[in-house]
N, C-alpha and C positions, 0 to 999 in steps of 0.2 A: 554372350553371344552365338548362336545359333548356326548347325554346322549349313544351313541353307544361308546363309547373314556372309558364311567366308567363303563358298560357293560362288554366291553370287558378283560378290566384290574380286572373287580369282581369274572370273569370267569376265568382267570389267575390264582390269587389267590387260586381261588377254587381249578381251576387243580392241584399244586401246592401242595396244603394242602392236599388232598384227596394221591395222591405218596405218600408224606415224610409220612402218617400216616398209605397206605400201607408199606412200605418197611420197617418201626419203631414196625407194629404190626404181620408184617408175617416174617419176615427177610428174604424178597427178596429182589430183586436186580431191582427190574420192571423199563423198562426202557421207554417214548415215542416216542424213533428217529424212520422214519417210515424207513431211511434210514440204520439206524444202523440195523432195521427188518429186513430187502430185503434178505439185500448186506451183514452184519456183516462190514459192511466198515461205521464207523463215520463219520458224519455231521461237518460245521461246530459250528452248536453249541452243540453237544452229550457235555457233562458234565457238563451242563449249569443247566440241574434241579440238579444236588449237589451242584452244586454252588450256588445255588439258599439258597442252606439248608445250607448249614455254612455260607451263608453272616449273615442270617436269628439267628445262632448260632451265632456269633462272630466271628467263626475261616476265617478273611478275608482272611492269608496267604494259607486255603485250596481250599477258594472258584481261587483266581489266581493259581492253581494248578489243579483244573476241568476245567478249563477255561475262560483266563485272559478277552475275552472280552465280557462276558456274568457279572462276577465280576464288571469289571469296566461300564458296561452300567443301570446296573437295581443300583447301586444308582446315575449315572447323572436324569435317569428316574425318580428318583423317585425325587431327589430335586430338577426339571424340574418341577415336580407335585403339588408340595410345592409353589415354588413358584409365578407357575399361578394356583391354586386351593387356595392358602393360602392369598395370597399377591394383585392378579393382574397382578404379572408383566408374561407378555409374554416374554421366552426370545425367540429369531430366529438366524437364519445364515445369512448373506448379501454375503456370497459366492455365485456363479453363478450354479445354479443345477446337469449340467455336472461335475462340483469338488466337489458337494456333493456324486452324486454317487458313481463317481472315489475312493472317501474317503474310502466313506461303501462299493465297494470291495473291494478294498485292505485291509481295517483288518477283513473283512470276510476269505482272503483268507493269512493274516499269521498266522488266526488264525486256521484257516483248518491245516497248516504246524504243530501250534502246538498241533493239537489236533493229529493228525495221527502221530506225533512223540513222542508221549506219550502214 
């Protein structure tokens, strides 16, 4: 794991905690989505901050309702990081790069349809 990965993770966690604290203490519903702020249209990851909050609080069903992709990805990335840092097990895919890119785009499109429908 590179130092840049560790710094990026720490900054992400810090930003999530700051937004969580701001929304809780001031009763706001702050969003960090530039697409939502500019056009009022939610992006495929909208609801991700809320899903993260709900995961931290143990509300897995609420996290899934907020954003299923984020609610699934965060525990998977956390498990992957623990395996890599804690046990030295590096989990990698054997799929070719085009298949991985296609899968990611398909998941984003399905998740965006879910977010727009909600």
